[in-house]
All heavy atoms as atom14 arrays in JSON, in Angstrom:
{
  "sequence": "MAKKLLTISLLVSNRIDTIDKCLSSLKPIMDALDADLIVVDTVGEENSDGSLEVARK",
  "atom14_mask": [
    [1, 1, 1, 1, 1, 1, 1, 1, 0, 0, 0, 0, 0, 0],
    [1, 1, 1, 1, 1, 0, 0, 0, 0, 0, 0, 0, 0, 0],
    [1, 1, 1, 1, 1, 1, 1, 1, 1, 0, 0, 0, 0, 0],
    [1, 1, 1, 1, 1, 1, 1, 1, 1, 0, 0, 0, 0, 0],
    [1, 1, 1, 1, 1, 1, 1, 1, 0, 0, 0, 0, 0, 0],
    [1, 1, 1, 1, 1, 1, 1, 1, 0, 0, 0, 0, 0, 0],
    [1, 1, 1, 1, 1, 1, 1, 0, 0, 0, 0, 0, 0, 0],
    [1, 1, 1, 1, 1, 1, 1, 1, 0, 0, 0, 0, 0, 0],
    [1, 1, 1, 1, 1, 1, 0, 0, 0, 0, 0, 0, 0, 0],
    [1, 1, 1, 1, 1, 1, 1, 1, 0, 0, 0, 0, 0, 0],
    [1, 1, 1, 1, 1, 1, 1, 1, 0, 0, 0, 0, 0, 0],
    [1, 1, 1, 1, 1, 1, 1, 0, 0, 0, 0, 0, 0, 0],
    [1, 1, 1, 1, 1, 1, 0, 0, 0, 0, 0, 0, 0, 0],
    [1, 1, 1, 1, 1, 1, 1, 1, 0, 0, 0, 0, 0, 0],
    [1, 1, 1, 1, 1, 1, 1, 1, 1, 1, 1, 0, 0, 0],
    [1, 1, 1, 1, 1, 1, 1, 1, 0, 0, 0, 0, 0, 0],
    [1, 1, 1, 1, 1, 1, 1, 1, 0, 0, 0, 0, 0, 0],
    [1, 1, 1, 1, 1, 1, 1, 0, 0, 0, 0, 0, 0, 0],
    [1, 1, 1, 1, 1, 1, 1, 1, 0, 0, 0, 0, 0, 0],
    [1, 1, 1, 1, 1, 1, 1, 1, 0, 0, 0, 0, 0, 0],
    [1, 1, 1, 1, 1, 1, 1, 1, 1, 0, 0, 0, 0, 0],
    [1, 1, 1, 1, 1, 1, 0, 0, 0, 0, 0, 0, 0, 0],
    [1, 1, 1, 1, 1, 1, 1, 1, 0, 0, 0, 0, 0, 0],
    [1, 1, 1, 1, 1, 1, 0, 0, 0, 0, 0, 0, 0, 0],
    [1, 1, 1, 1, 1, 1, 0, 0, 0, 0, 0, 0, 0, 0],
    [1, 1, 1, 1, 1, 1, 1, 1, 0, 0, 0, 0, 0, 0],
    [1, 1, 1, 1, 1, 1, 1, 1, 1, 0, 0, 0, 0, 0],
    [1, 1, 1, 1, 1, 1, 1, 0, 0, 0, 0, 0, 0, 0],
    [1, 1, 1, 1, 1, 1, 1, 1, 0, 0, 0, 0, 0, 0],
    [1, 1, 1, 1, 1, 1, 1, 1, 0, 0, 0, 0, 0, 0],
    [1, 1, 1, 1, 1, 1, 1, 1, 0, 0, 0, 0, 0, 0],
    [1, 1, 1, 1, 1, 0, 0, 0, 0, 0, 0, 0, 0, 0],
    [1, 1, 1, 1, 1, 1, 1, 1, 0, 0, 0, 0, 0, 0],
    [1, 1, 1, 1, 1, 1, 1, 1, 0, 0, 0, 0, 0, 0],
    [1, 1, 1, 1, 1, 0, 0, 0, 0, 0, 0, 0, 0, 0],
    [1, 1, 1, 1, 1, 1, 1, 1, 0, 0, 0, 0, 0, 0],
    [1, 1, 1, 1, 1, 1, 1, 1, 0, 0, 0, 0, 0, 0],
    [1, 1, 1, 1, 1, 1, 1, 1, 0, 0, 0, 0, 0, 0],
    [1, 1, 1, 1, 1, 1, 1, 0, 0, 0, 0, 0, 0, 0],
    [1, 1, 1, 1, 1, 1, 1, 0, 0, 0, 0, 0, 0, 0],
    [1, 1, 1, 1, 1, 1, 1, 1, 0, 0, 0, 0, 0, 0],
    [1, 1, 1, 1, 1, 1, 1, 0, 0, 0, 0, 0, 0, 0],
    [1, 1, 1, 1, 1, 1, 1, 0, 0, 0, 0, 0, 0, 0],
    [1, 1, 1, 1, 0, 0, 0, 0, 0, 0, 0, 0, 0, 0],
    [1, 1, 1, 1, 1, 1, 1, 1, 1, 0, 0, 0, 0, 0],
    [1, 1, 1, 1, 1, 1, 1, 1, 1, 0, 0, 0, 0, 0],
    [1, 1, 1, 1, 1, 1, 1, 1, 0, 0, 0, 0, 0, 0],
    [1, 1, 1, 1, 1, 1, 0, 0, 0, 0, 0, 0, 0, 0],
    [1, 1, 1, 1, 1, 1, 1, 1, 0, 0, 0, 0, 0, 0],
    [1, 1, 1, 1, 0, 0, 0, 0, 0, 0, 0, 0, 0, 0],
    [1, 1, 1, 1, 1, 1, 0, 0, 0, 0, 0, 0, 0, 0],
    [1, 1, 1, 1, 1, 1, 1, 1, 0, 0, 0, 0, 0, 0],
    [1, 1, 1, 1, 1, 1, 1, 1, 1, 0, 0, 0, 0, 0],
    [1, 1, 1, 1, 1, 1, 1, 0, 0, 0, 0, 0, 0, 0],
    [1, 1, 1, 1, 1, 0, 0, 0, 0, 0, 0, 0, 0, 0],
    [1, 1, 1, 1, 1, 1, 1, 1, 1, 1, 1, 0, 0, 0],
    [1, 1, 1, 1, 1, 1, 1, 1, 1, 0, 0, 0, 0, 0]
  ],
  "atom14_positions": [
    [[86.62, 117.39, 124.45], [86.39, 116.41, 123.4], [85.76, 115.16, 124.02], [86.23, 114.65, 125.02], [87.69, 116.07, 122.68], [87.48, 115.03, 121.64], [88.74, 114.69, 120.39], [90.29, 114.88, 121.09], [0.0, 0.0, 0.0], [0.0, 0.0, 0.0], [0.0, 0.0, 0.0], [0.0, 0.0, 0.0], [0.0, 0.0, 0.0], [0.0, 0.0, 0.0]],
    [[84.71, 114.67, 123.4], [84.01, 113.48, 123.89], [84.82, 112.22, 123.59], [85.49, 112.13, 122.56], [82.64, 113.37, 123.24], [0.0, 0.0, 0.0], [0.0, 0.0, 0.0], [0.0, 0.0, 0.0], [0.0, 0.0, 0.0], [0.0, 0.0, 0.0], [0.0, 0.0, 0.0], [0.0, 0.0, 0.0], [0.0, 0.0, 0.0], [0.0, 0.0, 0.0]],
    [[84.74, 111.27, 124.49], [85.41, 109.99, 124.28], [84.65, 109.17, 123.25], [83.42, 109.22, 123.19], [85.49, 109.2, 125.58], [86.46, 109.78, 126.56], [86.56, 108.85, 127.75], [87.55, 109.39, 128.73], [87.72, 108.5, 129.88], [0.0, 0.0, 0.0], [0.0, 0.0, 0.0], [0.0, 0.0, 0.0], [0.0, 0.0, 0.0], [0.0, 0.0, 0.0]],
    [[85.37, 108.44, 122.45], [84.77, 107.55, 121.48], [84.46, 106.22, 122.16], [85.2, 105.74, 123.0], [85.71, 107.31, 120.29], [85.96, 108.53, 119.45], [84.71, 108.95, 118.74], [84.97, 110.17, 117.9], [83.81, 110.62, 117.19], [0.0, 0.0, 0.0], [0.0, 0.0, 0.0], [0.0, 0.0, 0.0], [0.0, 0.0, 0.0], [0.0, 0.0, 0.0]],
    [[83.35, 105.64, 121.78], [82.94, 104.36, 122.32], [83.68, 103.21, 121.63], [84.0, 102.2, 122.25], [81.43, 104.17, 122.14], [80.82, 102.9, 122.67], [81.06, 102.76, 124.16], [79.33, 102.88, 122.38], [0.0, 0.0, 0.0], [0.0, 0.0, 0.0], [0.0, 0.0, 0.0], [0.0, 0.0, 0.0], [0.0, 0.0, 0.0], [0.0, 0.0, 0.0]],
    [[84.0, 103.4, 120.36], [84.58, 102.32, 119.57], [85.52, 102.89, 118.51], [85.21, 103.91, 117.88], [83.47, 101.54, 118.87], [83.86, 100.42, 117.92], [84.5, 99.26, 118.7], [82.64, 99.92, 117.15], [0.0, 0.0, 0.0], [0.0, 0.0, 0.0], [0.0, 0.0, 0.0], [0.0, 0.0, 0.0], [0.0, 0.0, 0.0], [0.0, 0.0, 0.0]],
    [[86.67, 102.25, 118.33], [87.56, 102.56, 117.22], [87.77, 101.28, 116.43], [88.15, 100.26, 116.99], [88.93, 103.09, 117.71], [88.71, 104.29, 118.46], [89.84, 103.39, 116.54], [0.0, 0.0, 0.0], [0.0, 0.0, 0.0], [0.0, 0.0, 0.0], [0.0, 0.0, 0.0], [0.0, 0.0, 0.0], [0.0, 0.0, 0.0], [0.0, 0.0, 0.0]],
    [[87.48, 101.35, 115.13], [87.66, 100.21, 114.23], [88.87, 100.49, 113.38], [88.99, 101.55, 112.78], [86.42, 100.01, 113.34], [85.18, 99.76, 114.21], [86.64, 98.86, 112.36], [83.89, 99.8, 113.44], [0.0, 0.0, 0.0], [0.0, 0.0, 0.0], [0.0, 0.0, 0.0], [0.0, 0.0, 0.0], [0.0, 0.0, 0.0], [0.0, 0.0, 0.0]],
    [[89.76, 99.53, 113.31], [90.98, 99.64, 112.52], [90.92, 98.6, 111.4], [90.64, 97.43, 111.65], [92.17, 99.38, 113.45], [93.35, 99.47, 112.77], [0.0, 0.0, 0.0], [0.0, 0.0, 0.0], [0.0, 0.0, 0.0], [0.0, 0.0, 0.0], [0.0, 0.0, 0.0], [0.0, 0.0, 0.0], [0.0, 0.0, 0.0], [0.0, 0.0, 0.0]],
    [[91.16, 99.05, 110.18], [91.05, 98.16, 109.02], [92.32, 98.27, 108.18], [92.68, 99.35, 107.72], [89.83, 98.57, 108.19], [89.49, 97.78, 106.96], [89.13, 96.34, 107.33], [88.34, 98.43, 106.22], [0.0, 0.0, 0.0], [0.0, 0.0, 0.0], [0.0, 0.0, 0.0], [0.0, 0.0, 0.0], [0.0, 0.0, 0.0], [0.0, 0.0, 0.0]],
    [[93.02, 97.14, 108.02], [94.19, 97.09, 107.15], [93.73, 96.71, 105.75], [93.03, 95.72, 105.56], [95.2, 96.07, 107.67], [95.78, 96.34, 109.05], [96.7, 95.2, 109.47], [96.5, 97.66, 109.1], [0.0, 0.0, 0.0], [0.0, 0.0, 0.0], [0.0, 0.0, 0.0], [0.0, 0.0, 0.0], [0.0, 0.0, 0.0], [0.0, 0.0, 0.0]],
    [[94.15, 97.5, 104.78], [93.74, 97.3, 103.39], [94.98, 96.96, 102.57], [96.0, 97.63, 102.66], [93.07, 98.57, 102.83], [92.73, 98.41, 101.38], [91.84, 98.92, 103.65], [0.0, 0.0, 0.0], [0.0, 0.0, 0.0], [0.0, 0.0, 0.0], [0.0, 0.0, 0.0], [0.0, 0.0, 0.0], [0.0, 0.0, 0.0], [0.0, 0.0, 0.0]],
    [[94.88, 95.92, 101.77], [96.02, 95.49, 100.97], [95.56, 95.11, 99.56], [95.4, 93.94, 99.24], [96.7, 94.31, 101.65], [97.92, 94.0, 101.01], [0.0, 0.0, 0.0], [0.0, 0.0, 0.0], [0.0, 0.0, 0.0], [0.0, 0.0, 0.0], [0.0, 0.0, 0.0], [0.0, 0.0, 0.0], [0.0, 0.0, 0.0], [0.0, 0.0, 0.0]],
    [[95.31, 96.15, 98.75], [94.92, 95.95, 97.35], [93.76, 94.98, 97.17], [93.85, 93.97, 96.48], [96.12, 95.5, 96.51], [97.03, 96.65, 96.17], [96.65, 97.81, 96.28], [98.23, 96.35, 95.75], [0.0, 0.0, 0.0], [0.0, 0.0, 0.0], [0.0, 0.0, 0.0], [0.0, 0.0, 0.0], [0.0, 0.0, 0.0], [0.0, 0.0, 0.0]],
    [[92.64, 95.32, 97.81], [91.42, 94.53, 97.65], [90.27, 95.44, 97.24], [89.21, 95.44, 97.85], [91.09, 93.78, 98.94], [92.07, 92.69, 99.3], [92.25, 91.67, 98.19], [90.99, 91.11, 97.73], [90.61, 89.87, 97.92], [91.38, 89.03, 98.56], [89.44, 89.47, 97.46], [0.0, 0.0, 0.0], [0.0, 0.0, 0.0], [0.0, 0.0, 0.0]],
    [[90.48, 96.18, 96.17], [89.46, 97.12, 95.71], [88.16, 96.38, 95.37], [87.08, 96.97, 95.44], [89.96, 97.97, 94.53], [89.1, 99.21, 94.37], [90.05, 97.14, 93.25], [89.7, 100.28, 93.5], [0.0, 0.0, 0.0], [0.0, 0.0, 0.0], [0.0, 0.0, 0.0], [0.0, 0.0, 0.0], [0.0, 0.0, 0.0], [0.0, 0.0, 0.0]],
    [[88.26, 95.1, 95.07], [87.07, 94.32, 94.73], [86.19, 94.02, 95.94], [85.0, 93.72, 95.78], [87.48, 93.01, 94.04], [88.44, 92.16, 94.86], [89.28, 92.74, 95.57], [88.36, 90.93, 94.79], [0.0, 0.0, 0.0], [0.0, 0.0, 0.0], [0.0, 0.0, 0.0], [0.0, 0.0, 0.0], [0.0, 0.0, 0.0], [0.0, 0.0, 0.0]],
    [[86.73, 94.14, 97.16], [85.94, 93.81, 98.35], [85.83, 94.95, 99.37], [85.05, 94.84, 100.32], [86.53, 92.58, 99.07], [87.88, 92.86, 99.45], [86.47, 91.35, 98.19], [0.0, 0.0, 0.0], [0.0, 0.0, 0.0], [0.0, 0.0, 0.0], [0.0, 0.0, 0.0], [0.0, 0.0, 0.0], [0.0, 0.0, 0.0], [0.0, 0.0, 0.0]],
    [[86.6, 96.02, 99.21], [86.63, 97.07, 100.22], [85.27, 97.73, 100.41], [84.86, 98.02, 101.54], [87.72, 98.13, 99.9], [87.85, 99.15, 101.04], [87.45, 98.86, 98.61], [88.56, 98.65, 102.24], [0.0, 0.0, 0.0], [0.0, 0.0, 0.0], [0.0, 0.0, 0.0], [0.0, 0.0, 0.0], [0.0, 0.0, 0.0], [0.0, 0.0, 0.0]],
    [[84.54, 97.96, 99.35], [83.23, 98.61, 99.47], [82.26, 97.74, 100.28], [81.55, 98.24, 101.14], [82.66, 98.92, 98.08], [81.48, 99.86, 98.17], [81.58, 100.87, 98.89], [80.46, 99.58, 97.51], [0.0, 0.0, 0.0], [0.0, 0.0, 0.0], [0.0, 0.0, 0.0], [0.0, 0.0, 0.0], [0.0, 0.0, 0.0], [0.0, 0.0, 0.0]],
    [[82.26, 96.45, 100.02], [81.39, 95.54, 100.77], [81.77, 95.51, 102.25], [80.92, 95.52, 103.13], [81.47, 94.13, 100.17], [80.54, 93.15, 100.82], [80.6, 91.8, 100.14], [79.65, 90.82, 100.81], [79.67, 89.52, 100.18], [0.0, 0.0, 0.0], [0.0, 0.0, 0.0], [0.0, 0.0, 0.0], [0.0, 0.0, 0.0], [0.0, 0.0, 0.0]],
    [[83.05, 95.5, 102.52], [83.54, 95.5, 103.9], [83.1, 96.78, 104.62], [82.57, 96.73, 105.73], [85.05, 95.38, 103.91], [85.77, 95.41, 105.55], [0.0, 0.0, 0.0], [0.0, 0.0, 0.0], [0.0, 0.0, 0.0], [0.0, 0.0, 0.0], [0.0, 0.0, 0.0], [0.0, 0.0, 0.0], [0.0, 0.0, 0.0], [0.0, 0.0, 0.0]],
    [[83.3, 97.93, 103.98], [82.92, 99.2, 104.59], [81.41, 99.31, 104.76], [80.94, 99.85, 105.76], [83.47, 100.36, 103.77], [84.99, 100.48, 103.75], [85.43, 101.53, 102.76], [85.54, 100.75, 105.13], [0.0, 0.0, 0.0], [0.0, 0.0, 0.0], [0.0, 0.0, 0.0], [0.0, 0.0, 0.0], [0.0, 0.0, 0.0], [0.0, 0.0, 0.0]],
    [[80.67, 98.78, 103.81], [79.2, 98.79, 103.92], [78.73, 97.98, 105.12], [77.75, 98.33, 105.78], [78.56, 98.25, 102.65], [78.79, 99.12, 101.57], [0.0, 0.0, 0.0], [0.0, 0.0, 0.0], [0.0, 0.0, 0.0], [0.0, 0.0, 0.0], [0.0, 0.0, 0.0], [0.0, 0.0, 0.0], [0.0, 0.0, 0.0], [0.0, 0.0, 0.0]],
    [[79.43, 96.9, 105.42], [79.05, 96.08, 106.57], [79.35, 96.79, 107.89], [78.71, 96.51, 108.91], [79.74, 94.72, 106.51], [81.12, 94.84, 106.79], [0.0, 0.0, 0.0], [0.0, 0.0, 0.0], [0.0, 0.0, 0.0], [0.0, 0.0, 0.0], [0.0, 0.0, 0.0], [0.0, 0.0, 0.0], [0.0, 0.0, 0.0], [0.0, 0.0, 0.0]],
    [[80.31, 97.7, 107.88], [80.64, 98.46, 109.09], [79.73, 99.67, 109.3], [79.62, 100.18, 110.41], [82.09, 98.94, 109.03], [83.16, 97.86, 109.08], [84.53, 98.49, 108.85], [83.12, 97.14, 110.4], [0.0, 0.0, 0.0], [0.0, 0.0, 0.0], [0.0, 0.0, 0.0], [0.0, 0.0, 0.0], [0.0, 0.0, 0.0], [0.0, 0.0, 0.0]],
    [[79.08, 100.13, 108.24], [78.27, 101.34, 108.32], [77.21, 101.31, 109.41], [77.07, 102.29, 110.16], [77.66, 101.66, 106.97], [76.96, 103.02, 106.95], [76.61, 103.44, 105.57], [75.89, 104.75, 105.46], [75.71, 105.57, 106.61], [0.0, 0.0, 0.0], [0.0, 0.0, 0.0], [0.0, 0.0, 0.0], [0.0, 0.0, 0.0], [0.0, 0.0, 0.0]],
    [[76.43, 100.24, 109.57], [75.43, 100.23, 110.64], [76.04, 100.4, 112.04], [75.46, 101.07, 112.89], [74.77, 98.85, 110.51], [75.03, 98.43, 109.12], [76.34, 99.03, 108.74], [0.0, 0.0, 0.0], [0.0, 0.0, 0.0], [0.0, 0.0, 0.0], [0.0, 0.0, 0.0], [0.0, 0.0, 0.0], [0.0, 0.0, 0.0], [0.0, 0.0, 0.0]],
    [[77.19, 99.83, 112.25], [77.88, 99.99, 113.54], [78.31, 101.43, 113.72], [78.11, 102.03, 114.79], [79.09, 99.04, 113.63], [78.65, 97.59, 113.55], [79.91, 99.31, 114.9], [79.78, 96.61, 113.34], [0.0, 0.0, 0.0], [0.0, 0.0, 0.0], [0.0, 0.0, 0.0], [0.0, 0.0, 0.0], [0.0, 0.0, 0.0], [0.0, 0.0, 0.0]],
    [[78.89, 102.0, 112.67], [79.37, 103.38, 112.73], [78.21, 104.35, 112.93], [78.37, 105.37, 113.6], [80.13, 103.73, 111.45], [81.36, 102.88, 111.17], [82.71, 103.14, 112.32], [83.12, 104.81, 111.99], [0.0, 0.0, 0.0], [0.0, 0.0, 0.0], [0.0, 0.0, 0.0], [0.0, 0.0, 0.0], [0.0, 0.0, 0.0], [0.0, 0.0, 0.0]],
    [[77.07, 104.05, 112.36], [75.89, 104.91, 112.52], [75.28, 104.79, 113.91], [74.74, 105.76, 114.43], [74.83, 104.57, 111.47], [75.24, 104.98, 110.06], [76.17, 105.8, 109.92], [74.63, 104.48, 109.1], [0.0, 0.0, 0.0], [0.0, 0.0, 0.0], [0.0, 0.0, 0.0], [0.0, 0.0, 0.0], [0.0, 0.0, 0.0], [0.0, 0.0, 0.0]],
    [[75.37, 103.61, 114.51], [74.71, 103.37, 115.79], [75.55, 103.8, 117.0], [75.0, 104.1, 118.05], [74.38, 101.88, 115.93], [0.0, 0.0, 0.0], [0.0, 0.0, 0.0], [0.0, 0.0, 0.0], [0.0, 0.0, 0.0], [0.0, 0.0, 0.0], [0.0, 0.0, 0.0], [0.0, 0.0, 0.0], [0.0, 0.0, 0.0], [0.0, 0.0, 0.0]],
    [[76.86, 103.82, 116.84], [77.74, 104.12, 117.97], [78.61, 105.34, 117.67], [78.84, 105.69, 116.51], [78.66, 102.92, 118.24], [77.99, 101.6, 118.59], [79.02, 100.5, 118.65], [77.25, 101.72, 119.9], [0.0, 0.0, 0.0], [0.0, 0.0, 0.0], [0.0, 0.0, 0.0], [0.0, 0.0, 0.0], [0.0, 0.0, 0.0], [0.0, 0.0, 0.0]],
    [[79.11, 105.93, 118.72], [80.1, 107.0, 118.58], [81.43, 106.31, 118.28], [82.08, 105.78, 119.18], [80.17, 107.8, 119.88], [81.03, 109.03, 119.75], [81.36, 109.42, 118.61], [81.36, 109.62, 120.79], [0.0, 0.0, 0.0], [0.0, 0.0, 0.0], [0.0, 0.0, 0.0], [0.0, 0.0, 0.0], [0.0, 0.0, 0.0], [0.0, 0.0, 0.0]],
    [[81.8, 106.27, 117.01], [82.93, 105.44, 116.6], [83.83, 106.16, 115.6], [83.39, 107.05, 114.89], [82.41, 104.14, 115.98], [0.0, 0.0, 0.0], [0.0, 0.0, 0.0], [0.0, 0.0, 0.0], [0.0, 0.0, 0.0], [0.0, 0.0, 0.0], [0.0, 0.0, 0.0], [0.0, 0.0, 0.0], [0.0, 0.0, 0.0], [0.0, 0.0, 0.0]],
    [[85.06, 105.72, 115.57], [86.04, 106.16, 114.57], [86.42, 104.97, 113.72], [86.44, 103.83, 114.2], [87.32, 106.68, 115.24], [87.17, 108.07, 115.82], [86.39, 108.86, 115.28], [87.85, 108.35, 116.82], [0.0, 0.0, 0.0], [0.0, 0.0, 0.0], [0.0, 0.0, 0.0], [0.0, 0.0, 0.0], [0.0, 0.0, 0.0], [0.0, 0.0, 0.0]],
    [[86.77, 105.24, 112.47], [87.27, 104.21, 111.56], [88.64, 104.64, 111.07], [88.8, 105.75, 110.55], [86.32, 104.02, 110.38], [86.78, 103.06, 109.28], [86.93, 101.65, 109.82], [85.8, 103.09, 108.11], [0.0, 0.0, 0.0], [0.0, 0.0, 0.0], [0.0, 0.0, 0.0], [0.0, 0.0, 0.0], [0.0, 0.0, 0.0], [0.0, 0.0, 0.0]],
    [[89.62, 103.78, 111.24], [90.97, 104.03, 110.77], [91.27, 103.0, 109.69], [91.23, 101.8, 109.94], [92.0, 103.91, 111.9], [91.68, 104.92, 113.0], [93.42, 104.11, 111.37], [92.47, 104.72, 114.27], [0.0, 0.0, 0.0], [0.0, 0.0, 0.0], [0.0, 0.0, 0.0], [0.0, 0.0, 0.0], [0.0, 0.0, 0.0], [0.0, 0.0, 0.0]],
    [[91.56, 103.47, 108.49], [91.89, 102.58, 107.37], [93.35, 102.82, 107.0], [93.76, 103.95, 106.75], [90.98, 102.84, 106.16], [91.34, 101.92, 105.01], [89.51, 102.68, 106.54], [0.0, 0.0, 0.0], [0.0, 0.0, 0.0], [0.0, 0.0, 0.0], [0.0, 0.0, 0.0], [0.0, 0.0, 0.0], [0.0, 0.0, 0.0], [0.0, 0.0, 0.0]],
    [[94.13, 101.74, 106.96], [95.55, 101.81, 106.63], [95.81, 100.97, 105.39], [95.5, 99.79, 105.35], [96.41, 101.3, 107.81], [97.89, 101.35, 107.46], [96.13, 102.1, 109.07], [0.0, 0.0, 0.0], [0.0, 0.0, 0.0], [0.0, 0.0, 0.0], [0.0, 0.0, 0.0], [0.0, 0.0, 0.0], [0.0, 0.0, 0.0], [0.0, 0.0, 0.0]],
    [[96.39, 101.6, 104.38], [96.78, 100.89, 103.16], [98.17, 100.33, 103.39], [99.14, 101.09, 103.51], [96.76, 101.84, 101.98], [96.97, 101.16, 100.65], [97.43, 100.0, 100.64], [96.68, 101.78, 99.62], [0.0, 0.0, 0.0], [0.0, 0.0, 0.0], [0.0, 0.0, 0.0], [0.0, 0.0, 0.0], [0.0, 0.0, 0.0], [0.0, 0.0, 0.0]],
    [[98.3, 99.02, 103.45], [99.56, 98.38, 103.82], [100.56, 98.28, 102.67], [101.71, 97.92, 102.9], [99.32, 96.97, 104.39], [98.71, 96.16, 103.4], [98.46, 97.04, 105.64], [0.0, 0.0, 0.0], [0.0, 0.0, 0.0], [0.0, 0.0, 0.0], [0.0, 0.0, 0.0], [0.0, 0.0, 0.0], [0.0, 0.0, 0.0], [0.0, 0.0, 0.0]],
    [[100.13, 98.58, 101.44], [101.05, 98.45, 100.31], [101.7, 99.78, 99.92], [102.6, 99.81, 99.11], [100.36, 97.82, 99.08], [99.9, 96.42, 99.38], [99.24, 98.69, 98.58], [0.0, 0.0, 0.0], [0.0, 0.0, 0.0], [0.0, 0.0, 0.0], [0.0, 0.0, 0.0], [0.0, 0.0, 0.0], [0.0, 0.0, 0.0], [0.0, 0.0, 0.0]],
    [[101.23, 100.87, 100.48], [101.78, 102.18, 100.14], [101.08, 102.79, 98.93], [100.57, 102.08, 98.07], [0.0, 0.0, 0.0], [0.0, 0.0, 0.0], [0.0, 0.0, 0.0], [0.0, 0.0, 0.0], [0.0, 0.0, 0.0], [0.0, 0.0, 0.0], [0.0, 0.0, 0.0], [0.0, 0.0, 0.0], [0.0, 0.0, 0.0], [0.0, 0.0, 0.0]],
    [[101.06, 104.09, 98.91], [100.33, 104.81, 97.88], [100.81, 104.49, 96.46], [100.02, 104.38, 95.53], [100.44, 106.32, 98.14], [99.46, 107.13, 97.36], [99.41, 108.57, 97.8], [99.73, 108.86, 98.97], [99.06, 109.41, 96.96], [0.0, 0.0, 0.0], [0.0, 0.0, 0.0], [0.0, 0.0, 0.0], [0.0, 0.0, 0.0], [0.0, 0.0, 0.0]],
    [[102.1, 104.31, 96.3], [102.66, 104.06, 94.96], [102.27, 102.69, 94.39], [102.27, 102.5, 93.18], [104.18, 104.21, 94.96], [104.92, 103.2, 95.81], [104.95, 103.53, 97.3], [104.54, 104.62, 97.71], [105.39, 102.65, 98.06], [0.0, 0.0, 0.0], [0.0, 0.0, 0.0], [0.0, 0.0, 0.0], [0.0, 0.0, 0.0], [0.0, 0.0, 0.0]],
    [[101.91, 101.74, 95.24], [101.52, 100.4, 94.79], [100.04, 100.11, 94.98], [99.59, 99.0, 94.71], [102.33, 99.34, 95.54], [103.8, 99.42, 95.24], [104.2, 99.59, 94.09], [104.62, 99.34, 96.25], [0.0, 0.0, 0.0], [0.0, 0.0, 0.0], [0.0, 0.0, 0.0], [0.0, 0.0, 0.0], [0.0, 0.0, 0.0], [0.0, 0.0, 0.0]],
    [[99.29, 101.09, 95.43], [97.89, 100.89, 95.75], [97.04, 100.7, 94.49], [97.31, 101.3, 93.46], [97.35, 102.08, 96.55], [95.99, 101.9, 96.84], [0.0, 0.0, 0.0], [0.0, 0.0, 0.0], [0.0, 0.0, 0.0], [0.0, 0.0, 0.0], [0.0, 0.0, 0.0], [0.0, 0.0, 0.0], [0.0, 0.0, 0.0], [0.0, 0.0, 0.0]],
    [[95.99, 99.91, 94.64], [95.04, 99.69, 93.55], [93.86, 100.66, 93.64], [92.9, 100.54, 92.89], [94.54, 98.25, 93.52], [93.7, 97.88, 94.72], [93.65, 98.67, 95.7], [93.08, 96.81, 94.71], [0.0, 0.0, 0.0], [0.0, 0.0, 0.0], [0.0, 0.0, 0.0], [0.0, 0.0, 0.0], [0.0, 0.0, 0.0], [0.0, 0.0, 0.0]],
    [[93.91, 101.6, 94.59], [92.83, 102.55, 94.75], [91.91, 102.25, 95.91], [90.93, 102.95, 96.13], [0.0, 0.0, 0.0], [0.0, 0.0, 0.0], [0.0, 0.0, 0.0], [0.0, 0.0, 0.0], [0.0, 0.0, 0.0], [0.0, 0.0, 0.0], [0.0, 0.0, 0.0], [0.0, 0.0, 0.0], [0.0, 0.0, 0.0], [0.0, 0.0, 0.0]],
    [[92.21, 101.21, 96.68], [91.36, 100.81, 97.8], [91.21, 101.94, 98.83], [90.13, 102.16, 99.36], [91.93, 99.58, 98.5], [91.94, 98.47, 97.64], [0.0, 0.0, 0.0], [0.0, 0.0, 0.0], [0.0, 0.0, 0.0], [0.0, 0.0, 0.0], [0.0, 0.0, 0.0], [0.0, 0.0, 0.0], [0.0, 0.0, 0.0], [0.0, 0.0, 0.0]],
    [[92.28, 102.64, 99.1], [92.24, 103.71, 100.09], [91.34, 104.85, 99.62], [90.62, 105.45, 100.41], [93.64, 104.21, 100.4], [93.81, 105.07, 101.63], [93.27, 104.37, 102.87], [95.26, 105.44, 101.83], [0.0, 0.0, 0.0], [0.0, 0.0, 0.0], [0.0, 0.0, 0.0], [0.0, 0.0, 0.0], [0.0, 0.0, 0.0], [0.0, 0.0, 0.0]],
    [[91.34, 105.13, 98.34], [90.46, 106.17, 97.8], [88.99, 105.78, 97.96], [88.15, 106.62, 98.25], [90.78, 106.45, 96.33], [92.06, 107.23, 96.13], [92.05, 108.56, 96.87], [91.05, 109.3, 96.82], [93.05, 108.85, 97.54], [0.0, 0.0, 0.0], [0.0, 0.0, 0.0], [0.0, 0.0, 0.0], [0.0, 0.0, 0.0], [0.0, 0.0, 0.0]],
    [[88.7, 104.51, 97.78], [87.33, 104.02, 97.99], [86.95, 104.23, 99.45], [85.85, 104.68, 99.75], [87.21, 102.52, 97.6], [85.85, 101.96, 98.01], [87.43, 102.34, 96.11], [0.0, 0.0, 0.0], [0.0, 0.0, 0.0], [0.0, 0.0, 0.0], [0.0, 0.0, 0.0], [0.0, 0.0, 0.0], [0.0, 0.0, 0.0], [0.0, 0.0, 0.0]],
    [[87.86, 103.94, 100.35], [87.6, 104.12, 101.79], [87.38, 105.59, 102.14], [86.55, 105.91, 102.99], [88.73, 103.53, 102.61], [0.0, 0.0, 0.0], [0.0, 0.0, 0.0], [0.0, 0.0, 0.0], [0.0, 0.0, 0.0], [0.0, 0.0, 0.0], [0.0, 0.0, 0.0], [0.0, 0.0, 0.0], [0.0, 0.0, 0.0], [0.0, 0.0, 0.0]],
    [[88.09, 106.47, 101.5], [87.96, 107.91, 101.79], [86.56, 108.41, 101.43], [86.06, 109.32, 102.05], [89.0, 108.71, 101.03], [90.37, 108.62, 101.64], [91.35, 109.54, 100.97], [92.65, 109.44, 101.58], [93.76, 109.13, 100.94], [93.74, 108.93, 99.64], [94.9, 109.05, 101.58], [0.0, 0.0, 0.0], [0.0, 0.0, 0.0], [0.0, 0.0, 0.0]],
    [[85.96, 107.84, 100.41], [84.62, 108.26, 99.99], [83.59, 107.8, 100.98], [82.62, 108.33, 101.23], [84.3, 107.7, 98.61], [85.16, 108.3, 97.54], [84.84, 107.67, 96.21], [85.82, 108.19, 95.16], [85.67, 107.59, 93.89], [0.0, 0.0, 0.0], [0.0, 0.0, 0.0], [0.0, 0.0, 0.0], [0.0, 0.0, 0.0], [0.0, 0.0, 0.0]]
  ]
}
């Protein structure tokens, strides 16, 4: 398995209004480098506003 050059970790807390813009800003970095993105919903699935689902797409 190849080593990753970069791992980006993003904590999400019910900000469905801004998550898409945030992820869009990371896309050029993710495209240019061998990178992983880890998104963690800090409020839990039962209280989520759907931000994690946006991130999955």
